[in-house]
N, C-alpha and C positions, 0 to 999 in steps of 0.2 A: 554411672558411666553408660550402662546399657540403656537407661531411660533417655539419656541425652542423644545417643546414637539413633534410637528409635524416633525421637522427635525430629532430628535432622533429616532422617530418611523420609518421614511423613511430609516434612516441609518441602523437600526436593520433589517428592511425588506430587504434592498439591500444586506446586509451581509448574511442574512438567505438564500436568493435566490442563492447567490454565493456559499455558502457551500453546499446547496442542489444540485446544479449543479455538483460540484466536486464529490459528493457522487454518483450521478446518472451515471456520466461518468465512474468512477472507477468500480462500481458494474456491469454496463452494459458490460464493456469490459471484466471483469473477467468471466462473464457467456457466452458471445458471442464468446470469443476467442477459436479458434480451431487450429488444426494442420496447416490448410491452411493459416490462418491469421498469425499464429506464423512464419511459413516459409517465408511468404511474407515480414513481418517486419524484420526478421533476414537477409533476402537477401538485403533489401533496407538499412539496417544499419549495414552491416557486418564490415565495417570499418568506422572510423571517417569521411573520405572523402564522402562516400555515405550518412552517417547520416547528414552531413552538407548540401549536396544537397537536401535531403529530408526535412530538417528543413527550408531551404530557400524557397523551393517550397510551402510547406504547409502554412508557415507564410505569404508569399506573397499573397496567395489566401484568407486566413481568416482575414488578416490584424490585427493580434494580436499575438505578441510573448507570451503574458501571457496565451492566450488560448492554444497555442501549448505546452507551458511548462506544463500546467495543464493536457493536453492530454498525454504528455510524462510521467508525474507522474502516470497517470492512467495505462499506458502500463507497467511501471516498477512494479507497485503494482500488476498488473495481471500476472506478471512473463513473459511477452512477450519480454521485453528488459532487457539487463544487464546494469550495471552502465556504462561500457565502451561504449556500443552502444548508450546510452542516451546522452552521452557527445556530440556526433556529432550533434544530433538534437538541443541540447541547443546552440551550437555554431552557427549552421545554422539559428536558429530562430532569433538570434540577428542581423544577416545580413538581413534576410527576412523582419524584422520589419522596416528597413530603407526605404522600398517601400512606407510607409506612407508619408514620407517626399517628395519623388519624386512625388507621386500623388497630394499632396498638392501644390507642386511647379508647376506642369503641369496643373492640373485641377481646382485648387482653394481650398477653405478651408471648403467646406460644404460636406465632405465625411461622410456618416453615415453607418458605418460597421454594425450597429445593425439591418439593414434590413435583414441580414442573419437569425436573431433570430427566428422570427415568422414562416417562412417556415421550419426551422429546427425542431422547436417544433411540428408543424403540421404534417410533414412527419414522425418524430420520433414517435409520439403518434399513428399515423395510423399504422405504422409498429408494434408497441408494442401491440395494441389492436387486430390486425389481425394475429399476429405471432403465436398464439397458443403455442405449446411446442418447436417450431423451434428456431433457432438462431436469426431469424428476430426480435423476441420480445425483447431480451436484447440489440440487436444492435439499435433498435428503441429507447430504454430507454437511451442509451448512446448519441444518436443523439439529443433527446429532452433535455438531460442534457447540451449538448453543446449550444443549443439555449437559455436555461435558464441562462447559463453563461453570454451571451451577455446582456440578460435582466437585470441581477444583476449588471453588469458593467454600464449599462445605467441608472439604478436607482441611483447608487452612483455618477455617473457623473452629473446627474440633481441636486443632493443635493449640490455638492461641486464646480461645475463649476463657479457658481456665485462668490464664495469666491476666486477662483483662478483668475478670470477675474478682480476682484476688486482691485488686487494689482497694484498700480500706479508705473509702472516701470520707468517713467520719473523722479521720485523723488529720485531714487537710483543712486547716483553719486560717489560711492566709487570706487577708482582707485587702480591699482596695484594688488598684489596677494590676498589681502583681498577682493577686488572687485570681482575677478574671483571666489573665493570660495563662496562668497555671492550669486552670480548668479547660481553657481552649486547647492547651497542649495535651491534656489528658484525653480529651475527645478525639483529637487528631491521632494520638498514639493508639487508642482503642480501635479506630477505624483501620489504621495501617496494619495492626496486628490481626484483626479479624477479616480484613479485606472486604468489609461490608459496613457501610455507614448505617444501614438498616439495623444491624446487630448492635452497633454502638449507641444508636438513638434509642433502641428498645431498652438497653441496659440503663441509659441515662433516665428515661422516663420512669422506669421501675424504681430507681434510686430516689428520684424526686417524689414520686407518689408515696414511697415508704418513709418520707421525712428525712432521708439521709442527706439530701442536698437542698439548698435554697433555690428559688426560681432563677435568680441571677446566675448562680453557679451552674445550674443545669442548662440554662440558655447558652452560657459560654461553651459548655461541652458540646451542645448541639451545633454551634458554629464551628467548633474544632472538627467535629465529625463530618460536617459538610465540606470543609476544606480537605480533610483526610481522604475523602473518596477519590480525589485526583490521583492518589497513588496507584489505583487500579489502571487508570489510563496510562500512567507512566510505565508500568510494568508491561502493558499490552503492546507498547510501541518499541520495546527493546529489539533492535535490529530490523525495525520496520521501515517502510518507505517514508519519504519526506512528507507526503500528504497525510499519512497517519500521524506523524509527529506534530503536524500543524493542528490537527483536530484535538490531539491530547493537550497541546499548548493552549488552545482556545478554552478547553475544559478547565485547565489550571488557572488561566487568567480570570475567567468568569467567577470561579469559586473563591479565589483570593480577593478579588475586588468586592464581591458580595460579602465575604466574611469581614473585611476591613470596615465596610460601610455599616454592617450590623453592629460591630463592636463600638464604633464611634457614635452610633445613634441608639444605643441599647435602651436608655430611659424612654426615648421617643417611641421606639418600637413597642415597648411594653404598654405605653399609653394607647397606641393604636390597637394593640391586642385587646386591652381592657374594653375600649370603646366598641370594637367589633364583637367581642363576647357579649356585651350588654345588648348590642343591636340584634344579635341572632339568638339571644337567650341561652347561651352555652353555659354549662356548669363550670363553676370556678374550681376545678380540680387541676393539679399540676400537669397531668398528662394531656388534657385538652388544651390548656394554656400554652404548653410547649409545642404541641402540634400546630396550633394556630400561629405561634411565633415563627416556627420553621417555615411555614407557608408564606407568611407576610414578608420575611426578609428575602426569600428567594424571588418573590414577585417584584420586590423593590429592586433587586439586582437586575432582573430582566428589564425593568423600566429604565434603569441607568444605562445598561449596555446596548439596548435595542437601537437607539439613535446612532450609535457608533459602529454598527455592524459592518457597514461598507468599508470604513477605515480600518477596522480590526482585520477584516478579510484580506485587504491589500497588505497590511503590515505582516500578517502571517505568511502570505504567499511569497513575500520577499525573504522569509527565513527558511532555514533548513534546505536551501537550494542545492541540489545535487548536480554533479557533472552531467549526468544523463539528461536532466531537465534543461541545463544550459545548452548543451549540444543539440538536444532534440527540438529546440525552438528555431523555427525558420528565421534566417538572418536577412535574406534579401527579398522575400515575398511580402509585399504590402499593397495597400490600395493606391499608393502614389505611382507605382510602376504599372498597375493594371490598366491605366488609362491609355497607355501606348503599347501596341503589340511588340515593337522592337525592344522597348525597355523590359517588357514582360519576358520575352525570350532570353534576354541577357540575364535577368534575375533567375530564371529557371535553370539556365546553364550553370550559373554560379552555385545554386543550391544543389544541383546534381553532382557537381564536383565535391561538395561537402559530403553528400551521401556516399560517393565513390571512395573518398578518403577513409571513411569509417568502415565501409565494406572491405576495402583493401586491407585495412588493419586487422579486421576479423579473419580474413582468408589467410593472411600470413601467420597469425597466431594459431589458427587451426592446424596449419602445416608444421608448426614448431615441434620438433622431436625432443627438445631439451626439457620442457616443462609443460605442465597442464595449464590450460588457459585460466587466468585469474578471474576475479569478480567482474572486472571491466568488460570481459567478453560478452556476458549476458546484457550488460548495460549498453554496449555498442549495438547489440541486436535491437534493443528497444529504441535506440536513437534512430537507426535506419528505418524502422517501422513508422516512427512519428514523422520523420522528415518526408518519407514517401507519401504518407497520408496528406501532409501539408501541400506537397507538390500537386497531388491529384485534386485536392479541394480548390487550389488556386486556379488550375486549368479549368475546372468546372465553372468557376466564377467568370473566367475569361470567355468561355464559349457562349455566355449569355449575350455578349455583344456581337457586332458584325465583324467577322474575321475574313480576311482574304484566303484564297486557296493555298497560297504559299505558307502563310502563317499557320493555318490548320494542319498542313503537312508537317511543319516543324514541331507543332504541339504533339502530334501523333508520335514523332520520334522521341520527344521528351517522355511521354508515357511509356513507350516501349523500353527506353533506357532505364527508367525507374523500376519497371517490372523485372528487367534482367538483373539489376542490382539487388533487388529484394530477393530474387531467386538465388543469387550468389550467396547472400547472407544466410538464407535458409539452408543451402547446401553446407555452408561452413558450420552451422549448428549441428547438422546431421553427422558431419565428419567428426566433430568433437565428441558427440554423444556416443558414436560407434567406436571411437578410438580406445576408450577404457574397456570395451568388451572384446576387443580383438585378441586372439590367442598370441602367446609369446612364441617367437620364432627363434630356433637355434641354428637353422640352416644359414651359413654365412653368405653363400651365393645369393640367396633370396633377399637377405638383408641389404646387401650391396645394391642389388637391382632396384629394390623399393626405395632405398635412400636416394639413388641416382634419379629416379622418377620424380621424387618430391623436390629435389634440387631444381630440376627443370621447370616444375610448376611454380616454385617460388620465384625463379628468374622471370617467368612470364608475368606473374601477378605484379612484381616490382616494376617492370618496365611499362605496364599498362596504365600509364598516368599522363593524360594529355596536358596536364599543368606543367610538366617538365619540358624544358627547352629542346632537349634532344629526343623527344617522343616521336616515334615513327610507327604508324599503323601497319606498314609493310613488315617491319621487323617483328611486331607483335604477331602478325599472321604467320610469319616464318617460324617464330618460337612456338606458336600453337601447334604447328605441324610437327615440330620436333617433340613436343609433349606427346602428341598422338603416336609418333613412331616409338618413343620409349614406352608408352603405355602398352602398345602391341607387343613389344619385346618382353615386358614384365608379365603380361598375360600369358604369353607362350611359356615362359619359364615356370610360372605358377601351375599351369595345366600339366606340364611335364612332371613337376614335383608331386602333384596329386596323383597322376597316373602311376608313378613309380613308388607311391605310398611313402614318400619321404616326409610328407605332412598329411594329416587327416583331410579327407575330401571336404568335410564341413568347414574346416579352417581355411582351406583354399578358397571356398566360395565366399566366405566372409571377407577375406582380404581382397578378392576380385571386386566385390561390391564396394568396398571402401575406396579402392583405386578409381572405380567408376564415378563415385561421388566427387572425388577430388578433380577428376577431369571435367565433370559437369560444372563444378564451381568455377574452374578456369574459363571454360567456354562462355558461361554467363557473363563473367567479367569482361572478356574481350568483346562480346556483342554489345554490351553497354558502352564500353569505351569507344567503339567504332561509331556508334550513334552520337555520343557526346562530342567526339572530335568533329563530326560533320556539322553538328549544331554550332560549335564554336566558330567554324569557318563561315557558315552561311550567315549567322547572326552577328558576326564580327564582335564576339564577346569582349567587353572591356572589363578587365579584372582590377579590383581595387589594389592599391599599393600595399605591400606587406601582407598579402593574402595568399601566401605560398603554402597552401595545404596545411593550415594551422592545426586542423583536427588530426591530421596524420602525424604531425611532429609531436603533438602533446602526448604525454604518457603518464 
């Protein structure tokens, strides 16, 4: 019982280290990534061919296709790689991982790739601790995460390697297709248990060299190990973004297709292996033959999948689509409206209304006293940022043409409105973040005053919607003045409470600052809605039917 509990505890610790490593790699890359790194990655993965070479090189160095896949997931999460670019690295990593078999065949079976881990952690943490505000700090975090990844794999391997080695392969004498699939299953299981296809392949090559397995049985286990390595990517994307899931899916699809092709063409592949061995004068020992077999069928898989890369990328991009991606995609901005300034202004006004709807939803949720904002709150913030970027890029494209003074003036209003909405969303984020840190109040009078203040702000945010028929900018301005009056009253009550020591002065300052954030949030919303309302009037915006703030109504 004690042994079982210890095993479960070590398993939980290993998985915890693994997931922590993935988080550190992704977060570090997001922060450290700049234009230079983005450009370098874009250049080295501009085509699947370059991506394949990059994947082969990196995987051959770190000796782990799983680690390269996780790093690729981190780059895609950070927006440094597109799905199409990532495919090349996924293909290349599967060829690069065959280097393990060659090293085992040439140098023996005691390769410990985990020796990379401690230096990586040490160097990474040194960079992180001495990096200050520079990019060296997050880059060090990512590097340390990479080291922790190996430590996590090592812990899992220590737990399960005994189980994998305990399988008595000599007792398995199943022949024919059933036997082949059985050995594929064993290879798959060994990789899942050890979380390392390198370990499973090393065990397989050892067994084959020792005469415990036939070449066909060992080849089937190598195929199983190759497919089993996809479990690492599957674990890495638990709770991850849609982009990460797409990369993992690409890894799974490639390995399964490659495995099926290898199984169906097993005799042909061994003929190719024998011919290649004779051509290069390689020794006919099981370890060398199997290493060559592993390389040949992965290259064959790349040759099959490469022509389909574009279609596969489009297929994957249509999968795992999140609400954030759907809402964060510009609905009205395209090349067809860019040719006409008035059509462009109409489209921009409609897109601004979408941004306003999401921002309004964020502001109202930030002001909710009943519950903490859910997962959608952060998603809404990303939607606002994506749509704001789309608006700015669209206007930049428009400015390349010849625009009249009136149109340029309206475009300036669009940009100002977009910036006010983004500022409103930022303030909503600050309000939510500070809300959990605010002190608990027991003074009933203060609670009533603060509650009344928030009710007035909620009323203002709710009415600040030009899409509504009864919208009035004058009423909004009157309500904004009411918010200012109540804000002044609450401020006076709080200052008095602090002076009379009914609440600690530190708490009073925190609450005053929070109230100020709420007021700034409301002001930014009104400024944006004033500009949007003017734009709607000047551009005579035509709204599509049944487009009554769909984003705001959805929940």
